[in-house]
N, C-alpha and C positions, 0 to 999 in steps of 0.2 A: 617404576613410574608412580608419582605420588597422584596425579588427577587421573583416575581411571573409571572404566564403565562397571558399574555394579549391578546387582538385581534389585529392582525397586518394586514394591506393591503399590501400585497406584490406584487411586480409587477415582471413578468417575460417576456422575450423577445422570442415570439413564432411566426415564420414565419413573423418577422419584425414588429410585433404588440407589444404593451404592454398590457398586460392583466393582470388583478388584481385577486388576489384569497386570501382566509383567511387563514392564517398559524398561528400556536402558535408561540408566540414571548416571550421573557424573558427580563424583566427589568434588567439593569445593577445593580447588587447588591452592595450596598455601604458596605456591611458587609465584602467583600473581600478585604483587605488592602496590602501595599507593605512593604516588608522589605527594609529598605533604603541601598543603595549601599555605600560601603566605598572606600575612596581614594585608598586602597591597593589592592582593587578588580581588576582584568584585565577585567571581564565580564562587559558588559554595564549595567547590572542590577542584583538585587538580586532576590529572590522569593517573595512569597505571604504568608499571613496568612489569617485565618477565623475568625471574632470575633463571639463569641457564647454567650456573656452575656453583659448587659448594664453596668456592673461594671468593664468592661475591661479585661475579659478573652478572650483569643484567643488562637487558636491552629495552629500549622505548622509543617513542618518537617525539620528535621536537615540539609538536603541537600539544604533548602531554605535560611539559615542562613550563615553569614559569619563566618568562622573558625568553630569551634565545642564548642559553648558556654554551660558552665555548670550550674547547679542549682544556683542561685544568681547572675550570670552574667546578663549584660544589653545589649540588642541590641536596634537599633533605627528603628522604624517603621513610615509610612504615615498613618494617617486615616483621612478623611474628609479634606485632603491637608494640614494638620499640622503635623510636626514632633514630636514624643514623644517617651519617653524611655519606654520599656518594659522589664520587668525582667523574666528571665527564671525561672518558678516555678518547673518544673520537666520534666524529660525525660523518655520515654518509654523504658521498658525493653526488649521487644520483636519487636518492630517496631522502626522506626526513629522518631516517633512522639514527639512533643514538646509542653506543655502547658506554655503559656505567661500571664502576667498581665500588662496590659498598665497603665502607669502613666498618670492621667488628660486627660482621654478619652473624646474628644469633646463631648458635649451635644446633638448636631445634625448631621446629614451628615453622620452618620455611623449607620446603623441598624443591630443588630445581626441576624444572619442567623440560621434558626431552623435545627437541626441535624435529619437526617432521618435514618431508620433502613435499612442498605444496604443489608439485608439478604432477602429482599423481591424483590430485582432486579433479572430480567431475561434477557436473551440475546435478543437483538431486542428493549429493552426499551430507550425511548428518554433519552439523556444526553446531558448536557451543561458542557463545561469547562469556568471556570472564574479565572483570574489571571492577575499578572502583567506583561503580556507578553512584553517581550522588552522594559520594563519600562513604560508601559501604564499607570499604577496608579501614578507613579513618575512624568510623563511629563503631563498628561492630567486629572488626578484626579478619573478616574473611570476605574474599571477592564475590560480587553478585553474579549469577549465571542466568543464561537465557539459551534455550534451545531451538533451533531451526535447522535449515538445509543451506547448502551452497546455492544460492538462486541465479548466479551468473558469473562468468569469467569474461573479462575484458579489459581493455585499456581505457584509462581517463586521458582524453586527448591533450596533448601538451599546450594547445592554445586555449583551454579552456579557463575561463575565470576562476579566480580563488573562491572556495566554498565559504560562505558567510552565514552567520546565525544571528541571533537576537542582536537588534540595532546595528547591525552591519559588521560586528566583529568577525574577523577572519578566523575560520576554524582550520582550514587546512590548505596548503598550497601543492599538495603532492600530485603529481601527474605520472601516470605509467601504469603498469599492470595491476588489477586489484581481483579480489575474491569478494563477490557480492554476497551477502547473506540476507535472510528474512529473520534471523535471531535479534533479540532486541540490543540496540546500541544507542547509548544515551551520553549524556555530560557525564564525564568520568571514565567512560569506557576507553578513550584514546590511550593508546600504548599498551592497552591489556592484551591478552591472547585470545585468537580465533583456534579453538581446539577442534579436532577432528572426533570422531566416536571413541577413539583409544585414548584420547588424552594428550595426544602429541599437538604441541603448538605449530599452526600450519600458516600463521602470519600475525602481525600485530595490527591491532584495530585502529583504524582512521577515522576521522570524520569526514573525510573526502567522499563525495557522491558524484554521480552522474545526474545531471538535471534532469534527463530524460525520466530517470527512474526513482531517484530521491530515496534509495535504500542504503543501509550501512554497508562499509567496505572494509576489507583489511589488505594490507600490502603483504604480499606473498612472502614465505618464509625464504625461499631460494633466492629471492631477489635480494632480501635484507642481508642474508648470510653473505652473499658475494659482495654487497656494497660496504658492509662492515669488516669483511675480510675475518669472518669468524673461523677460528681454528678447531671445529668440531663437525663431524659428519651428520647429515641429515637423515633420519630415519625413514625409509621408503615404506610404503604402504601398497602391496600389490592388489588389494581388493578393498578400496574405500568403502567405509559402511554406509550402504545406502539401502532403500527399500527397493528391491529390484521390481516389483509390481509397477511402481509409479515411474521408475527410470526407463523402463520398456514402453510404459503407457505414453510417456512424453515424447518418445522417438516416434512412436505409432502415429499420434495425432499431429505432428509436426508436417506429416505428408498432406495433411488437409488444412494447412495454415499458410498464409502469404503475409507479404509486408506491402502496403500501398503508400506511396509517396504522392500527397495531394498538392495540388495548386491552390494557394489560399491568396486571393486577390486583395481580400481584406483583412489578412492576417496581421498580427500584432508587429510582426517584421516588416510590414509594409506601410504602417501608419506613419503619417506625417509628423505627429506630434506623440510619441510614445511617453509613458511615465518616465520623467527625467530620474536619474539615480540620485537618492538623497545622499546628504552628508552624514558623516557618522556622528552619533550622539557623545558628547563628553560628559564625564562624571559631574562636572560644575553645573550642567545645564539644569534649569528648574523643572519640576514634575512635568508641568503642562507642555513644555518643549520637548522632552523626551516621549511624552505621549504622542504628541503630533508626529515626532519622526518615526515612532514605531508604527503608527498608522500608514505613513508613507513608505516606509520598508516592506510593510505586509503587501500593499498593492504592487509595488515594484517586483518584490519576489514572485507574486502570481502571475505577473506579466512575463517574467522572465522564464516561467516554467514552460510555456508554449511560445516562446519568442520565434522559434524557426518557422520559416514558410515551408520548408520542405522535410520537416520530421516526418518520417515514416510511421504508420499505424498498424496494428495487427488486424487481420481480418481471416474468416472462416470460409474455406472454399465450399460451396454447398451443390455445385454442378460444374465440375472440372471441364466437361465437354462444352458446355455451354458458355463457359467462362463467366460463371456466376459467384460473387462471393457477398457474405454479409459482415457489416461492422457496425459499430454503435453512431447513430446520428451525432452523438457528442464529438465525433472525429471529425465531423465536417465544419468545425469552426472555422472563421475567415473566410466564409462564402466559398468553400471547397465544392466543386462540382465535377471536376476532372483531375485525372492523375494518371499514374503509372503503377502496375503491378510489378515490383521488384523482382529481379532475377539475377543471380550470381554470375551468369553466362553472358549478361549483355545488358543494354539500356532498359529493358523491361518492356511490358505490353500495356499500351494505353488503355484506359478505363473510365468510365463515367458512372456518375449516380443516376440510377434508375427510377427510384421512388423512396420515399421515406415514411415510415410509421413513427410520428412523433411522441405519442404517448408510450410506446415501447422502446423508444430510444434507439431504433432499428433502422438501417439503412441497407438497400441492395444495390450493389456494385456490379456492372458488366465489363468485362475485358473485351477487347476486339478480337481476340484469338483464344483457342482453347487453353487451358490451364495445365502446366505440368505439376500436377498433383492428383490427390485421391479424394473422392466423395467421402465424407466423414460418416462414422456410426454414431448415432445420437442414442443417449442413455435415457431411460426412463426418469422420472422426477424423482430426486433424492429425497432422503429423509433427514431429520435432525440428527447430528451426530455422524454422518457417513464422512469418511476421508475424502478429501478432494486435492486437486492442485490447479493452480492457475498457470496456463502454458501459453506463451506467445513467442513471436519472433523478437530477437534482441535488437532493440530500437536505437542503441547507441551507435555512434559511427563505427564503422568496421563490423558492426554486429550481424550483417546479412548472411544468413545460411546457419546461423546459431540461435539457440533459443533460451529462455530465461524461465524458471519456475519457482514459484512460491507454494507452500503447502498449508493447509488448514482442514477445517472441517466445517459443515452445514451448521449454522448456529441459528437460524430461524427459517420457517417455510411460508409463512403467510404475511408477509410485510405489505400492508396496503399504505402506500406512500401519499396516495391522493384519494379522492373519493370516487373510486372505481372498483370493478370486481376483480381487477388484475391483482394476483398476489406475488409479489417479487420474492425471490430467494435472497437470504442473507449468510455471507461466509464469513469466517475470521481471517482467511489467508490475506496477505498485504497486496495491495493492488494500487497502480499509480497512473499517470497518463501513459507512461510506456507499455503498461499492459491493458490499457482501455481497449477493448475489443477482443481481448484474448479469449482463449477456450478455457472453460471449467470442466475438468474431466475426472473421471472415476479412474480406478486401479487398473480398469481393463482397457483403457484408451479410447473410452467411449465419450462424446461431448455432452456434458449435463447442461450446458448454458454458456453464455457470454458475458464477461463483466461489462457494467453499464452504469450510466448516470454519474459520470466522474468527469466531465467535460470542463474545460476552462471557462464556459460561460455559465455554470451552475454557481448560484450564490454562496453555497457553502462547500464546494468542492475543493478548496485549499485545505479545509480542516478534515477531509476524508483521505487525503492521499496517505497510503500505508497505515491507516488508523486501525485495522483489523475490522472494520465496517465495510463491507464491499457488496453491493447489489448485483445480483445476477438474473440476467433474463434467461429464463429455463428453455430448453431445447423444444419442449413441445409448443410454447409459445411461438418460437422462430418458425417452426414448421407449419404452424396454423396460418401466420402471416405471410408466407411465401407466394402463394397463388396470386394474392391480390398485388403485393409488390411486383412480382414478374410480370403482371399485366400492366405494370406502369401507374397504378393507382395507390396514391400515398393516402396516409391518413393524419389529420392535423388535430384532431380532438377525439378521445376515447369516450365512449358512453359513461355518464356518471351514474351512481346508485345512490338513490336516496328516495325523499318524498316527492320531488317534482316542484320544488318552490325556489325562489330567489329571495334573498334575506337582506335586511338592513338592521344595523344597530341604532337604537333610538333609546337615549336616556338609559343605557347599559341593559336595554331589554332587547330580544331576538325577535325582530317582527318581520312577518311575511310581506315583502315588496310586490310579489307578482306569483301567480300560479302558472305553470309551465303546461301548455296542452298536452293531451295523451299521457299523462302521468297518473301515479296513485293520488296525488293531491287533486287533480283536476276532476277525478272520479269520485272525491269525498266532498265533506262539507267544510273543508278548511277555505278561507277567504283571505285576501289581501287585508292587512291591517290587524289579523291576528298576532297576539304576542305568545309565543311557544315558551310554555314554563317548564314543561317534562316530556320526555318520551320513554314510555315502558317504566314510568316511575323514576326516570334519572333527570335530574335537574340539568336544564340548558342554560348555561350563561353566556355561550358564544357559539359563532357558527363552527369553530374548530371542535368544541365540546359535542355539538350535534353531528358533525361528521365521523368523530370517534365512536358515537354510540350507534350510527347507522352502519358502520362498516362490519359490525357484528352480524350483520343479516346479509340474506341473500336474495335475489330477485323472486318474488312470488310471497315473501313473508309479510306478515301484517303487524304493525306496531300501533300502540295506543298512543296519541298526541294530545297533551293536556294543553290547552290554550285558554287565553283570557280575550274574550271578544267584549270591549268596553269593560263592564264590571261583571260580566256573566263567565264564569269557569265553564268549559266544554271538555269533553273527552271524545275524540274523534278517532274512528279507525281508519288507517291509511295502509294501502299496499305498497310496499318497496318496489320500485321499477328502475331499469335502466333508461337513460334519457340522454339526448344531447343538449346541452345548455345553449340558450341562444347567445 
C-alpha cells in the first residue's frame, strides 16, 4: 500500500523550546492525481482523481471535472508529472462519481490506492485529505495533505439547495451520505482522497456541505463502489485508528448535552423582506458590478446560514433534576425566548430562557421537567497547548441522538476582546453555527468550557466560521455566573477596566470628555479637556491603543498618565479600577 503511516519526529514549540514527539504521519500518496486545468476555466486549478488500479482505472467526482463530460468523452489528467488523456467510462446514477480509464499510465511514480470500507468509520477516527489543493499536483507534483478527524457522519438532505461558492458558482449538487472531516478541504481538493490512518481511501472529497455546519465532506467509498459497480473488494478495518481517550470522553460528555429547538418570531425565516437571491455574475461584467454582486452574495449567504426558524442548538445540562441548561446568548437570535429540549423518544420538553449574561455570551434555560441526562464534570482551566475537542449534538436533519466532534489545542489563554477583566480562551478547533454552545472537553470527558461569540448577529462572525479561531467561555466563569442567572438576574454590561474616563477624538488627539465618578480618574488630578499623550511611556494615538495598553493591567495597578493641559505637560498617577460606564 503506497500511502502509509510512518514514524515522524515532530517538533513543537513549548515554552520557547523545541521538543520532539512521535506522531503518526502520512506519506504523500502518488495515487492521488490532478485533473488538468483548461484555458477556459476561470479557477486556478481543477480537482483531483484517485488511481485505483495499475491498468489506469481512476475515480473522481463530476464536480472535479471541467464541464460535464459524458461516457466516451476525454479529460486530461496529470499523473507522475506527465499529462495523459483519460476516458470517461461511466458516471454514477445516485452520486456524482465518475470512473475514468487513463491512457498510457506511467509505469512508475503513481501507485494505486487501496479502497477501504467506509462503513467501519466512527466519529473521532483519524482522517487525512489528499488532493490537488490550489494546483499542488499540477505545480509541485504531489498531493497536498491535511490531517484531522472524522467529525460527523450523516446525510445531506435530498431537498437541500446546491452548495455555491464565490459569486454563486455551484460547487456541488450531491445529496446523500457523507463523511464530515475537520481536515482541510479547499479548491482543488474535490475528487481527491479521504484517507484513514492506514492510508486506505475511505471516500472521495466533495465540496458539498451541510449549511448547519459548513465543514468539508467526502462521499463514502462503499456508496461510490456500489454506484460505479467497481469490481474490487473494499478492505475493512476492524479498529479504526482513533484516540481512545477522546472517543470515550465524547461519549461520556454527551450524557450532559442536549439539543434545543427555539421559537424565533423575529428570525430570518420569518422576515417579510429577506435578502433576495442575487443573480450569478458573468465573466463579461465590469469590475464594479462583480464587486457589487460579491457583497450581495456575502450578505445572502450569511442570512442563509441561519435561515431556519427551528434549527436546533447545543446546550450543556448543568442540573438535570432542576431542568437547567446553559447555551450561548448568540443562540437566542431572532427573539428566541421559548423552545423545546429535543428528545428521540417524543416531542421534547418545553423550556424557556431564565436570564442572560450578555458580556459572557451566556444564557440559562429551564425546562418544565427534569432532564434525561447527567450533571457534567467541569475541568480546571486548561493551559496553552492542551489537547481539546469540541463536542455537541449533531444539528443537521436526522442528527438527533448523534454527536459531532472537532479536535484541536488551546491556542491562547488570556484573550481580552473588550476592555474588561474577563479573559477568554482561544482554541484552534473548528467551530460553526452548528457547534455554537457545544462543550469544549479534555481527554477525561470533563467540560473545560463552551464555544461562544459566533452568533449570526456578530459583525464578523461569518469570517470566523471554521476559521480555527474559536472563543471559549471557560467552565469557571460559567459556574461563577450560575447563581445570579438561576435567581433570574441578567447582566447587560460587564464592568470595564481602565482609568474611568470617557474619551473623544479631536483633531486626531485623544481628549478626556468626562470623568466617571468613583474611579481612579475621579480620585486623581485628571480633568475634562486633558489631552492624553502617553500611558506608562507608551504613546496613545486612539482609544483602541489606550485600551490595549490598559488591558495589560489588573485592578489596583497604578499607571503614569502623561497629558497636555493647555500648553502645560503633566504626569499624573492613576489607579486602574473596574467601573460600569454610564
